[in-house]
C-alpha positions as CSV (number, residue, x, y, z in Angstrom):
1,M,10.8,-4.0,-16.7
2,P,7.0,-4.2,-17.5
3,K,6.7,-7.6,-16.6
4,I,7.8,-6.9,-12.9
5,Y,5.1,-4.2,-12.6
6,Q,2.6,-6.9,-13.7
7,V,3.8,-9.3,-11.0
8,I,3.7,-6.5,-8.4
9,S,0.2,-5.4,-10.0
10,Y,-1.1,-8.7,-9.0
11,L,0.5,-9.1,-5.9
12,V,-1.0,-6.0,-4.6
13,F,-4.5,-7.0,-6.0
14,G,-4.1,-10.2,-4.2
15,L,-3.1,-8.6,-0.9
16,N,-5.7,-6.0,-0.9
17,G,-8.2,-9.0,-1.4
18,L,-6.7,-10.4,1.6
19,L,-7.0,-7.2,3.6
20,V,-10.7,-6.9,2.8
21,L,-11.3,-10.3,3.9
22,F,-9.6,-9.6,6.9
23,W,-11.6,-6.3,7.5
24,F,-15.2,-8.1,7.0
25,Y,-13.7,-10.9,9.4
26,L,-11.9,-8.6,12.0
27,D,-13.4,-9.8,15.2
28,K,-12.9,-13.7,14.3
29,L,-9.3,-13.0,13.2
30,V,-6.5,-15.0,15.4
31,V,-3.1,-13.8,14.8
32,P,-0.6,-16.4,16.1
33,A,2.0,-15.3,18.4
34,S,5.0,-15.9,15.7
35,L,3.4,-13.1,13.8
36,Q,2.7,-10.5,16.2
37,T,6.3,-9.2,15.4
38,L,5.3,-8.1,12.1
39,G,2.2,-6.3,13.7
40,R,4.6,-4.1,15.8
41,M,6.4,-3.4,12.8
42,H,3.5,-1.4,11.7
43,P,4.4,2.1,12.9
44,M,8.1,1.6,11.3
45,I,6.8,0.4,8.0
46,L,4.2,3.2,8.2
47,H,6.8,5.6,7.0
48,L,7.9,3.9,3.8
49,P,4.4,4.7,1.8
50,I,4.6,8.6,3.0
51,G,8.4,8.6,1.9
52,F,7.3,7.0,-1.6
53,F,4.6,9.6,-2.1
54,M,6.4,12.6,-1.3
55,M,8.8,11.1,-4.0
56,G,6.1,11.1,-6.2
57,V,5.4,14.9,-5.3
58,V,8.6,15.8,-6.1
59,I,9.0,13.8,-9.6
60,L,5.7,15.8,-10.4
61,V,7.3,19.2,-9.2
62,L,10.4,18.6,-11.5
63,K,8.3,17.1,-14.7
64,S,10.4,19.4,-16.7
65,Q,13.6,18.0,-15.5
66,F,13.2,14.5,-17.2
67,K,14.1,13.8,-20.8
68,G,11.8,11.3,-22.8
69,R,10.2,8.5,-21.1
70,A,12.2,8.8,-17.6
71,Y,9.4,10.9,-16.0
72,K,6.7,8.2,-16.8
73,S,8.9,5.5,-15.7
74,S,9.8,7.0,-12.6
75,L,6.5,8.2,-11.9
76,Q,5.0,4.7,-12.6
77,F,8.2,2.9,-10.3
78,I,6.8,5.1,-7.6
79,F,3.0,4.8,-7.7
80,T,4.1,0.9,-7.9
81,L,6.3,1.0,-4.7
82,T,3.6,3.3,-3.1
83,S,0.8,0.9,-3.7
84,L,2.9,-2.2,-2.4
85,S,4.1,-0.6,0.8
86,V,0.3,0.8,1.7
87,V,-1.3,-2.6,1.5
88,V,1.6,-4.3,3.4
89,T,1.6,-1.4,6.3
90,A,-2.5,-1.9,6.3
91,L,-1.9,-5.8,6.6
92,M,1.0,-5.4,9.3
93,G,-1.6,-2.7,10.9
94,I,-4.4,-5.3,11.0
95,V,-1.9,-7.9,12.6
96,L,-1.3,-5.3,15.4
97,S,-4.8,-4.2,16.3
98,R,-5.3,-7.7,17.3
99,E,-3.0,-7.7,20.2
100,G,-5.8,-5.1,22.0
101,G,-5.1,-2.4,24.0
102,Y,-6.7,0.0,21.7
103,E,-9.6,2.1,22.1
104,D,-12.2,0.5,19.4
105,G,-13.6,3.9,18.0
106,T,-10.3,5.2,17.4
107,L,-8.9,1.8,16.0
108,R,-12.1,1.2,13.7
109,G,-11.5,4.8,12.2
110,H,-7.6,4.1,11.8
111,L,-8.4,0.7,10.5
112,N,-10.9,1.9,7.7
113,S,-8.9,4.9,6.4
114,G,-5.8,2.4,6.0
115,I,-7.8,0.2,4.0
116,I,-9.6,2.6,2.1
117,L,-5.9,4.3,1.5
118,S,-4.6,1.1,0.4
119,L,-7.7,0.3,-2.1
120,I,-7.2,3.7,-3.7
121,A,-3.3,3.4,-4.1
122,A,-4.2,-0.2,-5.6
123,V,-6.5,1.6,-8.4
124,V,-4.3,4.3,-9.1
125,S,-1.2,2.3,-9.7
126,G,-3.3,-0.1,-11.8
127,T,-4.6,2.7,-13.6
128,T,-1.2,4.0,-14.5
129,F,0.0,0.8,-15.5
130,Q,-2.6,0.0,-18.0
131,K,-2.1,3.7,-19.4
132,R,1.8,2.8,-19.6
133,I,1.4,-0.6,-21.5
134,S,-1.2,0.9,-24.0
135,S,1.1,4.1,-25.0
């Protein structure tokens, strides 16, 4: 199973790089009409990382119920899913923002917080992954 975590970790790293690139060049980003459907899915997909985070909280609370390595494996799985879903949600949010119709100040704050959250999730997931393979 660690191989899949490594692949997802690289994918999250690459998607976060793309996210930061879009962030810097947001004013020049043009989204084709065929991809605008992905942007419109942002409000729906947004609930995935929230659900994964809540699952992580439940796992943390129920730590004593896990036997052996099941606790660490479950937590790593949830961190990985959370980081992947956060970056996908943030990318969809950028696509949605290019359609227009949003107040610039509100949009900029929402965009910045989503990107920062994605980067934090990637660091936490990556740090946990490194700890897992070293122990």
